N, C-alpha and C positions, 0 to 999 in steps of 0.2 A: 504494500500500500504506500502510495506516495506521501511525502511529508505534508502536503496541503490537505490531503484527506485525513491524515493523522491529527492535524490541528482541529478540524471541525469535529471529528469523532471524539477527540479529547474534550472539547467544549460540551458536546452532547452528553457524554458520560458524567462529567463533573456536575453539570446542572441537573441532570436526571438523578444523580445520587443525592443532591441537595433536597429535591422535592420528595424523593422516596423517604429520606430520613425525617423531614419536618412536616410532611403532609400525609403520605400514605401509611407510614409506620405508626404515627400517633392515632390515626383513624382505626388502624388494625387493633391497636391496644384498647381503644374504646369498645370496639365490637367484641373483643375477647372478654373484657370485664363485664359486658352486659349479659353474657351467657355462662359466666363462671360462678360457681358456688364457692365463696371464699373459705368456707369451713372444710368442705370435702374435696375442693379443687376439681369438681366434676361439672359436666355440662348441665345447664339448667335454663328453663324458660320462666322461672318463678318471678323474675322482675317484670317481665312483660305481662304475665298473668296478674301480678299485683296492680299494674297500671290500669289495664282494661277491666279488671274485676272490681274496682272501687270507684264509685261516682265522684268521690272527692278529687281523684286524679284525672280521670278522663274528661270530666266537665271542663277542665282548664283547656283542653284541646278544642272542645266545642266553642268555648269562649273566644279562643284565638281566631278560629275560623269566622265567627260572627264579627269580631272587630275588624279583621282583615278584609272580609268581603264588603262590609259597609264602608270602610275607609277607601277601598279601591273604587267603589261605585261613586262615592262623593268626589273623590279626586278626579275621576273621569268627567263627572258632571260639571266640574269647575274648569279643568284644564282644556277640554275640547272647545267650548265656546270662547275661552280666553284666547287660545291660539287662532281661532277663526277671526275673531274681532280684531286682533292685533295685526293680522295679515291683510284683512279686507278694508280697514278704514285708517285714515290718517289720524293718529292720536298724538297730541302734543307730548313731547318728551318720551316717545315710545322706546328709544334706545336706553334711557335711564330706567324706565319701567321694566324692561327686559333684564337689566342688571339686578334690580331689586328682587325680581321673581327668582332669579338664579340664586341670589344670596339667601333668600328664605328657604331654598331647598338644601343648600350646602351646610346650614347650621344643624347641629345634632337635634333630633326630635325631643330629647329629654330637656334641652334648654327651653324649647317651646312649652313643654309641660310645666317647667318651673315658672316661666313668665306668666302663663295663664293662671297659675295658682295666685300670683300677685294680683291679677286682674279679676278673676272669677272664683277665687278660693272662698272659704267661709268668711274671711275678713278682707277679701279683695276689694280693690278700688271700685270696680263696676258693681260688685255684689252689694256694697254699702249703698251705692246710689239707687239700685233697684229696690233694696229693702226699705230705704227711706221714702221713696216716691210711692211705692205700691203698698207699703205697710205689711210686707210679708217677711218671711225668714227663708231666703233662698239658700239652699244647702251647698251651693258651689258646683263645680264641673266634675267632681270626683265620680269615678265609676265609668260605665260603658260609654256614655255620651261624651265625657271629657276626653277619653282615649281616642275615640273616633274623630273628634274635633281637631285634636293636636296632630294626629297622623294625616288627616285629610289636608289641612293647611300646609303641612310640611311636605306632602308627597305630590300634590297636584302639579307643581312645576315640572316633574318628570314627564307626566302626560303632556303638558304644554310643550316641552322641548321636542318630544317625539312627533306630535301632531304638527307642530310648527315646521319641522324639517320636511314632513311629507307635503305640507301645503306649499313650501318653497319650491318643490319640484313638480307641482301641479301645473299642467298646461291649461291656461285660461280659455283657450279656444274651445275646450269641451263645455265650459260654462256658457260661452257665447252661442255655441251651436244649440244647446238646450234652451236658451232664452229665445232664439229665433224660431224654435219649434213650439213656443207657447208656454214653456215652463215658468212658473213664478219663482220668486226667491226661495221660498220654503221648499218647493219641489226640487230646485237645483241643489240645495244643501243636502236634502235627504236622499235624493236619487243619484246624484253625481259625486259630490264631494265626500259624503260619508262612506260610501263603498270604497272609494279610492284611498282614504286615510285609515280605513278599518284595520289593516295589518299593523300599522304603526300604533294605532290606539290599543290594540290587543297586546302588542309587544310591550308597550309602556305600562299597561295595566298589570301584566304578569310580573314585571319588575317591581312595581309598587306592592303587589301582593306578597312577593317573596321578601321584600324589605320589611314591610310592616309585620309579617308573620314572625320574623326572627328577632324583632326588637323587644328588649325587656326593660329599658330605662324608663320609658313613658308609663307603662303599666305599674312599674314599681313605685313611681312617684304619686300618681293620681288614681291608680286602680282601686286602692283600698280593698273593699271586699270582693271586687271583681278580679279574680285570679286568672292569669293567662299561662299558656304553656311555657314560654321562655322564663317567666318568673318562677315557675315550678322547678325548672332545670337549675336555675341559679340558687334557689334556696336549698335544694337537695344536695348541691355540691359545696356551697359556700355559706349556708345558713349557720346561725349560732347554735341551733339545737336540731336534733333528729336528722343529721346529714347521713347520706348513704351514697358512697361513691359508685357502687355497682348499679344501684337503681338510677342514679344520675346518668350513668353510661348508657343504660337501656333507653332513657328518655332522649339522649343524644342520637342514638341509632334511629329512633322513631322520627325525629325531626329531620335527620339526614335523608331518610327515605321519602318524606313528604316534599322536601325542597328539591330532591332529584326528580321526583315526579313532575313538579311544576317546571323545572328547567327543561326537561325533555318535551313537555307540552309546549313551552315557548319556542323551542327549536322546530317542532313540528308545524306550529302555526306560521312561523317565519318562512319556512320552506314551502308550505302548502298554499298559503294565502299571501301572495306578494304580487306587486305590479311594477313593471318597468316603465317609468315615465321620464320623458325629456321635456323640460319646460322651455319649448321654443318660444312660447309667449306666456311668461310667468304672470301670476296674479299681481295686479297693481292696486295699491291702496287708494281708495277714493275718499272724498270728503263727505262725511255724514251730515244730514240736515234734520231739523225739527226734532220730533220725539225720538227718532232713530238715533240721533246724535246724543240726546240726553241720556237714554237708557244704555247706550254703548259706553259713554264716559262713566256713568254711574257704576256699571258692572266692572269695567276694567280698573278704574282707580279705587273702587271700593274693595275689590278682591285683593289688589296689591297692598293697600293700606292694612287690611286685616292680616294678610300674610306676614307683613313686616312688623306688625304690632308687638310680637314677642321680643324682637331685637330692639325696637325702640324702648320698650318697657325696661329691658335689661340695662340698656345704656343709661336711661334716666335714673333708675333706682340705684345704680352704682355710685351716684354722687349724693345720695341721701344719707344723712348721718343716722347711725343706729344707736340703740340703747346699749347698755353695758354688756348684756348677754348676746347682742347681735340679732335679736329676733324681731324687734319693733323699730319702726322709723320715727325719728323725732320731728321730722318736717324741715330740718335745716340741711343746707347743702355743705358738703365738705369733701375732702379727699381721704377721709378716715378709712374707707373700705380698701382703697388702694394701698394705704400705709400698712394695713393689716395683712395684705396679701403679697404685694411686690417686695416690701421691705421686711417681711416677717422672718424671724430667725429660723434657720434650718428648713426653709421652704424652697424646694428645688423643682416644684411642679412646672413652673413656666420654663425654666432652663431645660428640664428634661424633655418637655414637649418639643422644643425646637431642635435639640440635639438628636433625640431619637428619630424625629421626623426627617431631618436632613440625612442622617445615616441610612435610614430606610429608603428614602427617595434616591440616594446615590446608588444603592444596590439595585433598586427597581429599574433605574435607567439602564445600567450596564446589562443586567440580565434580560431586561425587556428587549433591548436591541439584539442581543445574541439569540434569544429564543425565537423572536419573530423572523430573523434572518435564516436561522436553521430550518424552521418549519416552512418558510416560503421558498427558499432557494435550495435547500438540501433535504428534500422529502425522502423519508425512509420509515421503516417500522418504528425505529427508536424515536425519531423526531415527531412522528404522528402520536405516539404514546405520550411523549413529553408535552405536546400541545394539549392533549386531553387532560393530562394530570394537572397542568397549570390552571385549568378552569375549575378545579375542585374548590379552591378557596372562595371563588365567586359564588358558588352554590351553597357552601356550608355557612351557617350563621357564625358570627364572631365569637359568641359565648361557647359554642361547641368546639371551635378551634382552640380557644383558650383552655378549656377543660382538657382537651386531648393533649395539648402541649404540656400542661402542668402534670397530668397523670403520667406522661411518658418520661419527662426529664426532671422529675422531682428528686429522684435518687439514681444511683447507678454510675456507670462510667462517665456518661455525659450528664452531669447535674447542672442544669441551668436555672432551676427554680430560684426566684428572688433576684435574678441578675437583670441588668439592662439588655443583655444579649437576647434573652428570650422574648422580650417585648419588641425589640427591633426586628427579630425574625418574624414575629407574629404580624407586625405592621407591614413588613415587606411582602409576606405571602398574601395578606389580605388585599393589597392594592396592586399586586403584580398583574392580574388578568386585564385590568383596564389599560395599562401601558402596553401590554403585549398586543391587544386588539388594535389599538391606535397605531402602533409601529407596523403591524402587519398590513394595515390599510395603506400606510405610506409606502411600504416596499412594493406593494402591488401597482403603485402608480409610477415606479421607476423601471424603465425598460432594462432587461438583462443585457441588451446590446452595449450599454455604457460600460458595464464590467468587462464584457468580451473585448471591447476596443482597448481598454486599459491593459488587459492581459496580452493582447496582440502586440502592444508596444513595450512589453518586457516586464510588467508588474506581475508579481505573484498574486495568487487568488486572495490571500490574506491582506496584502498591500492594497489591492483593489477595494476590498471591503473597508479597510481602515482609512484610506485616503479619499475614497470617492463615495461609497455608500453611507458611511457614518456622517460625514458633513452634510450630505443631501437629506438624510433622515433627521438630523439633530433638531432643526427648528420645530418640526411637528412633534417629535418625541418630547422636547422640552415643554411644549404647550400642553401635551397630555400629562406630563409629570407635574406641572403646576396644579392642574385639576386634581390629580391624585394626591398631591400635598394637602390641598384644602380638605379633602375627605379624610385623609390620614390623620391630621391633627385633631379631627373631631371624633376619632374612634374611641368608643367606650366599651363595647361588648366584650372584647378580648382583654383589654387593658385592666378592666375592673377585676378580672380573675387572676391576672398574672402579676399585678403590681405589689410592691412592698412600700414601706414608708419612705425608702430612699429612691424608689423608682416611680413615684406617683407622677401622673401627667395632669394637664389642665382639666380634661374631661373628668378624670377621677376626682380631682379636687373639687370641681363644681358639684358633682354628685354627692360627695361626702358632706359638703357645706349645706346643701339643701336638706339632706337627711337629718343633719344636726340643727336645722332651722336657722342657720347663720346666713340669712338671705342677702345681707350686704356684701359679705365676702364672695358669695356665689355670683352676685351681679358683677362684681369687679372682675372676677375670673372670666365670666361669660363675655364681658365687654372686650377683654383682651383677645379672646378667641374669635369673637365676631369681627373685630377690627383687623386681625391677622387675615381672616378669610376675605374680607373686602379688599385689602391691599393686594393680596395674592390674585384675586380675580381681576382687579384693574391691571396688574402686571401681565396677566394672561391676555387681556384684550390688547395691551400694548405690543406683546410679542406677536400675536396673530393678526394684529391690525383689523380686528373684527369686533363689532359690538353685538353680534347675534350668535347665541349658543343654541344650536338645534341638533337633533340626533338623526 
C-alpha cells in the first residue's frame, strides 16, 4: 500500500478508535448494565419489567410524549406562518427580527423556564398584575402548560428556519400560474405552497420532537408534579435518594430506542417526500396594506417580542439588587449580582465554559474536516461505518451520553471521572455531527478536478488536501463551528452529570443558582451566556456576510 493510502487509512483508524472508545463502548456498557443482575451477574429483564409494570414509571413516558407532541404542534403553528409572512411581505427591520428569532432558539430552554418563573411564577411580575386586576390567585405556569409554553417558544425558530429555507427556493411562477387559473390567496397557500414546504416542515418538526423529548432542564424547573421521562432518568442516576444505576441504564436503553426510531423516521420522510426546486423566479416580498398589514405586523412583532421576553427579563433582572439571601428583589439597580458571580472566590464557571468550549471546538474543526473528507473522497466500508457512528451523538440525548461516559470511565485504566477531559470529550462528541454535515456539504461543492490538477503538477495527495482543500473549506467550516460554539456553551444535559465543583460551567451554575432560588446570580450568569451567544452570532453573520439563517 502506498504511503498516501497509509496516511488516510491511519487517519481513519485513529478517528474510528476515538469514536469506538467514547461512543460505542460506553453505549455497550449501558446496554450491558441494563440486562445484568448485579447480585448474581446473570442476564435479566427485571429492570424493564419494573419500568413497564409500574404506572409511577411508565406514566413519565406518556407525559413526555404529551409534552413533546403538543410543543411540536404549537411550534409548527407559530413557525410556519412566521416564515411565510417574513418571506411574503416587506416588514421593517426584518433582518434584525431574523437575528432575534435565531437568538431565542440558541438560548438553553431551561433559561427560558427560569425567566418565565420570574414573569408567571407564583410571585411573578405578570402573575401579580393578573391577581390584582382580576382578584384571583393565579397559580403560575408550573406543570404541563408551562413546559409546553417554554418548549414551544424556544423551538418554533427551528421550524421557521427550515420552512424559510424551503420558501427561499420556491419558484414564484407556480404561484402566478395558480393565480391566473383563478386560485385565491388561501387556495394558493394550501394547495401550492404547503405541499411544497411539507418535507421541510416535517423534517423540522421531527427535530423539534427529538429535542424536546430528550430535554430535562425545563421539566425539572417548572414541572413540579408533572414528571417526564428525562427527569426520571436523571433522578434515578443522580438523585439524592433511591438511585439505581442499573435501572437508570435500562431507562437509557429505552430512550435510545425511541430516539433511533424517530431518527430513522426522519430519514425516511426526507428521502420519500422531497422536491427539487430551482427558484428561477424566487418569491418577492410585497408591501402589505390595510388590515392585512396590521395583522401581519401584529403577529410577526408580537411573536418575536414574546420569544425574546425571557432574554430581556434575564438581562433586566441581572441589574436588580437582591436581599441578603438572594431570593427577593429590593427594587434598586446595582451590579451586586455580577460582583457575586464574576468576582466570586473560587468561581471558575465562566472561565471553564470558554476554555472547555474552545478546546472542544478546536477538536471538532480538525476532526470534522478529516471525517467529512474521508467519507466524501475516500469511500470505503470503514469510512461509511465511521460516518454512521459519528451520527450517534446526534441521536442520543445528552443526559444519556453523560451517564454512559460516567459509568464507563468512573474507574479502571482510563479514569476520567471528575476531570475536565471528560467534559471536553462529551462536548466534542455532542457537537461533532453538525460540523461534519456542514463540511461534507462544502466538499460536495468542490470539484475533484482541482485536486487532480494539483497532483498532476507534483503535489502529493496529502499536500493537495492541506494546501488546497482545507483553505477552500475553512470559511464554511468556521461558520459552522461558530454555530456549534453557540450551542456548545449552552449544553446542560451532559455537563450536569459529568461536572464537579472544579469543572462547573455556566449552564450548570445557572441551574444550581435557580434550584437554590438565588435568582440574581442566575440572571447574571444567564446574561453573560446570552451576550456571548449574541456576539458569536453577529460574528457568524460577519464571517458569512449573510443576515439570513435558513436550513
